[in-house]
C-alpha distance (Angstrom), angle and dihedral (degrees) to the residues before:
residue distance angle dihedral
M1 . . .
N2 3.80 . .
L3 3.80 91.3 .
I4 3.82 90.5 52.5
V5 3.81 91.2 49.2
V6 3.80 93.1 50.1
L7 3.81 94.3 45.9
L8 3.81 93.0 47.6
T9 3.80 91.8 46.8
L10 3.80 94.7 49.9
F11 3.81 91.3 46.0
I12 3.80 93.3 50.2
D13 3.80 91.7 44.9
H14 3.80 92.3 50.2
R15 3.80 94.5 43.5
F16 3.80 103.1 37.0
G17 3.80 113.1 -4.0
S18 3.80 97.7 79.3
N19 3.81 90.6 59.4
S20 3.77 95.3 52.1
G21 3.80 129.4 88.3
L22 3.79 92.0 -164.1
R23 3.81 94.1 96.7
S24 3.78 93.9 80.0
F25 3.79 127.7 135.4
E26 3.80 97.2 -167.3
W27 3.81 88.3 118.5
F28 3.79 88.2 60.1
D29 3.81 92.2 47.8
R30 3.80 91.8 51.7
G31 3.79 92.7 47.3
V32 3.80 94.3 49.0
V33 3.81 93.4 46.1
W34 3.82 90.0 48.8
A35 3.82 91.3 51.4
I36 3.82 93.7 45.5
K37 3.79 92.5 52.9
R38 3.80 90.2 53.8
C39 3.79 99.0 44.9
G40 3.79 123.8 89.8
D41 3.78 127.3 -90.9
K42 3.80 95.4 -107.3
F43 3.78 119.4 107.5
W44 3.80 94.7 -127.3
Q45 3.80 90.6 55.0
L46 3.81 90.9 55.0
I47 3.81 91.5 47.9
L48 3.81 89.8 49.0
V49 3.82 90.7 53.6
L50 3.80 91.1 50.4
V51 3.81 92.9 47.3
I52 3.80 90.7 50.4
A53 3.82 90.0 47.2
L54 3.80 89.4 54.6
A55 3.79 99.1 40.3
V56 3.80 105.0 41.3
P57 3.85 99.3 58.0
A58 3.82 90.7 41.4
L59 3.81 91.8 51.2
I60 3.81 91.6 47.7
I61 3.81 90.1 51.9
H62 3.81 89.4 47.7
A63 3.82 92.0 51.3
L64 3.80 91.7 49.8
S65 3.81 90.8 47.8
E66 3.80 90.6 53.2
S67 3.80 91.7 48.5
F68 3.83 91.9 51.5
E69 3.79 94.3 49.8
G70 3.81 111.8 114.7
V71 3.83 94.2 6.4
M72 3.82 112.7 135.5
F73 3.81 90.8 2.1
G74 3.81 90.1 -54.3
L75 3.81 94.1 -56.9
L76 3.80 94.5 116.9
G77 3.79 91.0 50.0
L78 3.80 90.8 50.4
V79 3.81 92.7 50.7
W80 3.81 90.8 46.3
S81 3.81 91.7 50.6
V82 3.82 91.2 50.6
V83 3.81 91.5 50.2
V84 3.82 93.3 48.5
L85 3.80 94.6 46.6
L86 3.80 91.6 45.3
F87 3.80 91.0 56.0
C88 3.82 90.8 46.5
L89 3.80 93.9 58.7
G90 3.76 116.2 93.1
P91 2.98 135.5 -26.1
L92 3.82 82.6 -156.6
A93 3.82 114.3 60.5
L94 3.80 89.3 -139.4
D95 3.81 99.1 -176.6
R96 3.81 93.6 48.4
V97 3.81 94.8 44.8
L98 3.81 91.6 47.9
S99 3.82 90.7 49.7
E100 3.80 89.7 50.4
Y101 3.80 90.2 49.9
T102 3.79 95.3 51.7
G103 3.79 90.6 44.0
A104 3.80 91.9 50.4
V105 3.81 91.8 49.7
E106 3.80 92.0 50.0
D107 3.83 90.9 47.1
G108 3.81 93.6 45.7
S109 3.84 94.3 -117.9
E110 3.79 97.7 149.0
D111 3.81 96.9 175.9
V112 3.80 92.3 54.4
A113 3.81 91.4 43.5
E114 3.83 91.6 51.6
D115 3.80 91.9 48.8
R116 3.81 95.1 48.4
A117 3.80 91.5 44.3
S118 3.81 89.7 53.4
Q119 3.81 90.9 51.2
I120 3.80 92.0 52.0
S121 3.80 101.0 38.9
G122 3.79 101.9 29.8
N123 3.83 90.4 -130.0
A124 3.78 120.5 125.7
E125 3.81 99.4 -159.7
F126 3.79 136.1 34.3
E127 3.78 129.2 -162.2
S128 3.80 95.9 -146.1
P129 3.81 141.2 -8.7
E130 3.82 89.2 -100.1
Q131 3.81 92.3 52.7
R132 3.80 88.8 46.4
N133 3.80 89.9 54.1
A134 3.81 90.0 51.0
S135 3.82 91.0 50.9
V136 3.80 90.8 49.3
V137 3.81 91.9 50.2
A138 3.83 91.4 49.7
G139 3.81 89.7 46.9
V140 3.79 93.0 51.0
Y141 3.81 92.3 51.7
A142 3.82 90.5 52.5
Q143 3.80 100.4 35.5
V144 3.80 95.4 56.4
N145 3.80 87.1 65.8
T146 3.80 95.5 46.0
Q147 3.79 96.3 42.3
I148 3.82 103.5 34.8
L149 3.79 119.8 5.3
T150 3.82 99.8 46.2
P151 3.83 96.8 52.3
V152 3.82 89.0 45.9
F153 3.81 91.0 48.7
W154 3.80 94.6 51.5
F155 3.79 90.5 44.3
L156 3.80 88.2 57.2
V157 3.82 92.2 46.5
L158 3.82 102.3 40.0
G159 3.79 104.2 10.0
P160 3.82 122.4 -128.8
F161 3.82 88.7 -26.8
G162 3.81 91.6 64.7
A163 3.80 94.9 45.2
V164 3.82 92.7 50.1
L165 3.81 93.2 45.4
Y166 3.80 91.2 53.6
R167 3.81 93.9 44.3
L168 3.80 92.4 52.1
A169 3.81 91.8 48.4
L170 3.81 88.8 51.9
Q171 3.80 90.1 48.9
I172 3.81 92.7 53.5
V173 3.81 91.9 51.4
S174 3.82 96.5 42.8
S175 3.83 101.0 40.0
P176 3.83 112.8 93.5
S177 3.81 91.6 -160.3
I178 3.83 89.4 61.5
T179 3.82 100.2 37.0
D180 3.81 90.0 51.7
Q181 3.81 88.7 59.9
I182 3.82 100.2 47.9
S183 3.79 133.3 65.5
E184 3.80 122.6 -102.2
E185 3.80 89.7 -113.2
A186 3.80 92.9 55.2
A187 3.81 91.2 46.3
A188 3.81 89.0 50.6
R189 3.83 90.9 53.9
I190 3.80 91.9 52.6
E191 3.81 91.6 44.7
M192 3.81 89.0 52.0
L193 3.81 88.3 54.2
L194 3.80 88.7 49.0
G195 3.81 89.8 51.1
I196 3.79 90.4 52.9
F197 3.80 89.7 50.2
T198 3.81 93.3 51.6
W199 3.83 100.4 38.8
L200 3.81 100.7 82.2
P201 3.84 97.3 38.8
A202 3.81 87.2 50.4
R203 3.81 90.9 57.2
I204 3.79 89.9 50.3
L205 3.80 89.3 50.7
I206 3.81 91.5 49.7
V207 3.81 88.9 55.0
A208 3.82 88.2 49.3
Y209 3.82 89.5 50.7
A210 3.82 88.1 52.0
L211 3.80 92.8 50.7
A212 3.80 92.3 45.3
G213 3.81 95.7 43.5
K214 3.80 139.9 9.7
F215 3.80 104.4 -14.7
E216 3.80 109.1 -161.8
C217 3.78 98.0 42.3
T218 3.79 92.6 47.2
L219 3.79 96.9 51.3
N220 3.81 89.6 60.2
S221 3.80 86.5 68.6
L222 3.81 89.3 67.2
L223 3.80 85.7 79.1
G224 3.79 89.0 61.7
P225 3.81 135.7 -103.4
S226 3.78 117.6 -34.4
E227 3.81 92.0 -124.7
I228 3.80 118.4 40.6
Q229 3.79 120.3 -175.1
S230 3.78 116.3 -132.6
D231 3.80 91.7 -128.9
S232 3.80 96.2 44.6
T233 3.81 123.4 118.8
I234 3.80 131.2 -134.1
F235 3.81 87.8 -102.0
D236 3.83 92.5 52.1
D237 3.81 92.4 46.4
T238 3.81 90.8 49.5
N239 3.79 92.2 52.1
A240 3.80 90.7 47.0
A241 3.81 91.0 51.8
L242 3.81 90.8 49.4
A243 3.80 92.2 50.4
E244 3.80 92.1 47.6
S245 3.80 93.0 48.0
G246 3.80 91.2 47.4
F247 3.79 92.0 53.9
C248 3.82 89.6 48.0
A249 3.81 92.9 48.8
S250 3.80 93.7 49.0
G251 3.81 94.7 42.6
L252 3.81 91.5 -123.9
E253 3.79 123.4 140.5
R254 3.80 115.0 -135.9
D255 3.81 92.0 -148.7
N256 3.79 94.4 50.8
K257 3.78 122.4 91.0
L258 3.80 104.3 -92.2
E259 3.78 120.9 -153.6
I260 3.79 128.9 -155.9
D261 3.82 89.1 -96.1
D262 3.81 87.8 63.2
V263 3.80 89.5 55.0
L264 3.80 89.2 53.2
S265 3.82 89.6 48.9
A266 3.80 89.3 53.8
R267 3.77 89.5 51.9
E268 3.81 90.8 52.0
L269 3.81 90.7 51.2
V270 3.80 90.9 51.9
V271 3.82 91.2 50.4
R272 3.80 91.6 49.6
S273 3.80 90.4 48.2
I274 3.80 92.3 51.8
V275 3.81 88.4 51.1
V276 3.82 88.7 52.2
C277 3.81 90.3 51.9
L278 3.81 91.4 48.8
A279 3.81 90.4 48.9
G280 3.80 88.9 53.0
L281 3.81 90.4 49.3
A282 3.82 89.8 50.0
L283 3.81 91.0 52.9
M284 3.81 90.7 48.3
T285 3.81 90.1 49.6
L286 3.79 92.5 50.4
S287 3.80 89.9 50.1
G288 3.81 91.1 48.2
W289 3.83 96.9 -113.9
A290 3.80 97.6 113.8
N291 3.77 101.1 45.7
């Protein structure tokens, strides 16, 4: 059933999800900010609030999932699983934003291109259109793990509970309204948890990049990025390894001047890699490992 849930979720997300504003976690942001403002000044009190914010919604989702199991011959549980996983993808609609970026570049809409490139890469400024393309390509290789593969992976491992737990951790780290209210130390603890969440799915994705692109060069990225900053986190190192492996798999050079066709090539590699992951899941399902 897990394979059916994942396939349905990815189809719905690709076909309809990018056009919907329903997948919003503003309710979570408001609740966490409200709780933080009312907790004490001690560090352990802040951590306790964050742990409760992560655990309580995930446990509620888990309890509902258990109650739906077997109802209507399992149909209700299947629909519930699809809904939960669908809301745990993102928050960035990667395929739509990338399409808008390539369209803006081709149409000469620099403001739109800069905005979409910032959403994908996380960078605010770019030295040139070629450097912007390189940042977008690196962002795509990393974001597909954060936005798609990791929530799917933890859904397969822990069910809806795992997908929700990861998505809420990502929301805490990526929401300015929450990060503005917590200390750097507390944010670092949550980001470390996020890095642990993303580490193993990232290695699976690197193998998929290798199978979908240049094999030998890409597998070297399993050892990590060639240059690791002393102050980097597990999450940062994972994203760097994904970007490096993606460039290896596609045969692109990060330092070279990348054109919009190279961005489209990166997108094709990501699609092929997702297909590889789904093929692996199908084989595991047929062998009884993913049920």
